[in-house]
N, C-alpha and C positions, 0 to 999 in steps of 0.2 A: 504494500500500500504506500503510495506517495503522499507523505504528510505535508509536502509543500512548505517546509520550514527553512530551506536553504536560503541563506543571506537575510532572513528575517532579523530585525533588531529587537532583542529581548532584554528587558531589565528584570533582574531577580533581586528582591530585597532580602537581607539576611542571608546572603549567598556564600558566606565564608565557611560554614560548617553544616553538618547534619543534612536535613532535607534540602536546605538551600543550596549547599554545595553539590549534592546529587542532581538537583534540578539544573544548575549551571552546566554541569558536565553532560547531562542528557540532551539539552538543547544544542550544545556545542557539537555533540556527536551527530546531530541532524543537520549540521552545517549553518546553524544560526550564528549571528554576531551577538554575543552575550555580554552584558554589562552587569557585574555583581556589585550591589551596594551593601555596605555593612559598616558598623561603627568601628570594626577592627581591621577593615580592609583598605585597599587603595583603588578607587577613591573612598575616602571616609565620608559616609553619608549618615546623618542623624535623621531618621524618618519622622521624629517628633518635632523637628524644626522646619518650618515652612521655607525659610531662607536657604537652608542647606539642601532641601529637596529641590527647590526651584533652580538653584545653581547647578545641581547635578543633572537635572533635565536639560537645561540649556547646553551643558557640555555634550550630552548625548546627541542632541539635535545638531550642534555645531560639527560634530564628528561624522555622524551618519545621515543626517537630514530627516530622519523619521524615527518613530517608535511604533513597532508593530504589536508587541506583547509586553504587558506588565504583570509580573507575578509578585503579589503582595504576601511574601513569606515571612518577613521579619516578625519576631514575637518573643516575649519573655514570660516567665512565671514567677510569682511571689506568693506561694501558697500559705494559707492559714484559714482556720475556721472563722466564720463570722463572729461567733461567741464560743469560747471554750470554757465551760463551767466546771470547776473542780473545788470541792470543799468550800463552797460559798464564795469563791473568788473567780472573777470573770476575766479571762484573757480574750483578746479580740484581734481582728484584722486591723492593722494600723492604716491611717490615712495614706501614708507614703507608699505602702504596698499596693493599695487600691489604685492610687493615682498613677503609679509607674506603669502598671499593666494596661490601664485604660489608655495612657498616652502612647505607648508603643503599638499595642495590638489593635487599637480602634482608631485613635486619632492619626496614627502613622499611615494606616490604610487610606483614610480620608485624604490626607495631605498628598500622598504619592499619586493617588488616582486623580485628584483635582488638578495636579500639575501636568499630568501626562495627557489627559483626555482632550484638551484643545488641539493638540497635534494629531490625535487620531481623528477628530472631527474633520479637520482640514483634509486628511487623507481619505475620509469616508470609509475607514475600516480600522479594526483594531480588536484586541482581545485583552480583557482584564480578568485575571485569575486570583482569587482570594483564598488565603489559608484559614479555614474554619477548623472544626474539631468535632469529634463525637460528643464532647462535653458541651458544645454549643447546642446540640440537639437534645441531650438527656440530662445535663447538669452533672456535677461531680462533687463529692464530699471534699471540703477544704479548698474549693476553687471558685468562690464567689466572683472574684474579679476576672479570672481567666475565662470562666464559663460565660460571663456576661459579654465579654468582648467577642467571643467566638459566635455567640448568638447574634450579636450586633452585626458582625461581618456577613452573616446570612441575610440579614435585613438589607444591608448595603447592596449585596449581590442582587437581590430581587428588585429593589428600587432602581438601581442603576441599569439593570437589564431593560426595564420599562422606559427609562428616560433616554437611554443611549442607542437603543436598537434602531431608531430612525436614521442614525448616522452610520449604520453598518458596524457598530461595535457590539461585540458579544461579551457578556459578563457571567462568570460561573465561579463556584466555590468548590473546594475539595475539603472533605472532613476526614482526616486520618484517625485511625484507631491507635493501638499501641505499636509504636514504631521503634525499631532498634537503633536509635541515634546514639552518639557517644555518651550523652547524658544518661540515657536509659541503661545502656550496657554497663555503666560504671556503678549502678545500684547493686546492693547485695543480691546474690544469686537467687535467694528465696523469693525476693520481691519480683525479680524478672520472671521467674518460673510461674509465680502467681498471676502475673499479667498475661502470660501466654495461655495459662489454663482458663482464663476468662473468655478467651477468644475461640469460637467454634472450630476454627482451623487449627487450634492448639499450637500456635506459634506467633511470634511477633512479625510484623511487617518490616521490610527494609526501606531505607530512604529512597531507594530506586523505585519502589512501588508507587510512591507518591509522585516522584519525578515523572514516571511514565504517564500517570494520570494528567499531570499538567501538560505534557507534550501532546497527548491526544486531544485534550480540550482546546489547545491552541491551534491545532491543525485543521486542515480542510475536511478531515474525516468527521469533525464535530461541527461543521459549518452551520447546522440548524439547531445547535444546542446553546441555549442562553437562559439565564435565570435558574440554573440547576445547581443542586448541591450533591456532589458525587461522594458517597461514603466509601472510603478505602480502608476497611477495618477488619477484614477477615471474617465478616459475618457477625461482628459484635452487636448485640442489641441490648436494650434496657433490661436490667435484671439478671444478665449473665455474669 
């Protein structure tokens, strides 16, 4: 199948590690011109800062003249229970933990998409791909902030698909399940095994599994897919 991604200009946020790095490599393997944005990379791009994002977009346009695909992959976690009650004492999620996750995972998606879309409108084509999560669909213990952002990303996806379709721009989201990133595989073995056991396929996904989903959604093979949330989770469902 010809995915027609050769020479497409693709931006991947959070592209320095994990799913982001696998996504950069997968698009590059299809012949795309890939730009990785990360706070630890070169160029260094802070997706929470509109000036940083706009400068980075301007650089891509100056170099390539267009942007065909934006993968909003950058994200962080700052896990804590809303209220942790023990012996009459309440611990809680701090403001800073809530604000940091909202800023990167939600505002960052907004800022990057807002900066890129005018160039796609001028070209009358483009693809926006957003990183959601199964926790955005089902919620998750100890992840009030993270789950809220991933649910918000789904709403972004559905709203923007309605707003931007008239310009030939498709917008979709991917909702990964338990994926064997560096962060996950560094966890205690028992924790990793427990995560795998909760998945009907009885294993963790690989970053490449998510990258493959992004590549397919960006390609002509998915040319009539917009406003969708593709779960890539090994069959994981609520209650498993």
